[in-house]
C-alpha positions, -999 to 999 in steps of 0.1 A, spaced: -392 -168 -755 -395 -130 -755 -393 -105 -727 -379 -72 -717 -369 -53 -686 -370 -16 -679 -341 -2 -657 -340 31 -640 -310 48 -625 -307 73 -596 -282 92 -618 -278 100 -654 -257 74 -671 -230 82 -696 -230 67 -731 -201 45 -720 -219 32 -690 -251 25 -711 -230 6 -737 -213 -14 -709 -247 -24 -694 -261 -33 -729 -231 -56 -735 -236 -72 -700 -272 -78 -706 -267 -91 -742 -241 -115 -728 -264 -128 -700 -293 -131 -725 -272 -152 -749 -260 -175 -721 -295 -180 -707 -309 -186 -743 -281 -212 -750 -288 -230 -717 -325 -233 -726 -317 -245 -761 -292 -270 -746 -317 -283 -721 -343 -287 -748 -319 -305 -771 -308 -331 -744 -343 -336 -732 -355 -345 -767 -324 -367 -772 -330 -387 -740 -367 -391 -746 -360 -403 -781 -334 -428 -768 -359 -441 -743 -386 -444 -770 -362 -465 -791 -353 -486 -762 -316 -475 -763 -316 -466 -726 -336 -476 -696 -358 -448 -682 -344 -456 -647 -309 -447 -660 -320 -413 -674 -310 -391 -645 -313 -353 -645 
C-alpha cells in the first residue's frame, strides 16, 4: 500500500517543528502498517484453520 499526503501551514515551520511532525507521521504510518499486516496474518490463519477443519466457521468471530 502506497500513498502520500501534502500538508500546508498558515505559518512557516521551524526545522524542529518539521522534524517533530515527520516523527509523528512516521510513527502513525508504522502503527497503521502493522495493524494491516496483523489483520492479514490472522485472517489467513483463521481461513487456513477453517479449510483444515480445525475450527468451525461459526466459531470464527471477528
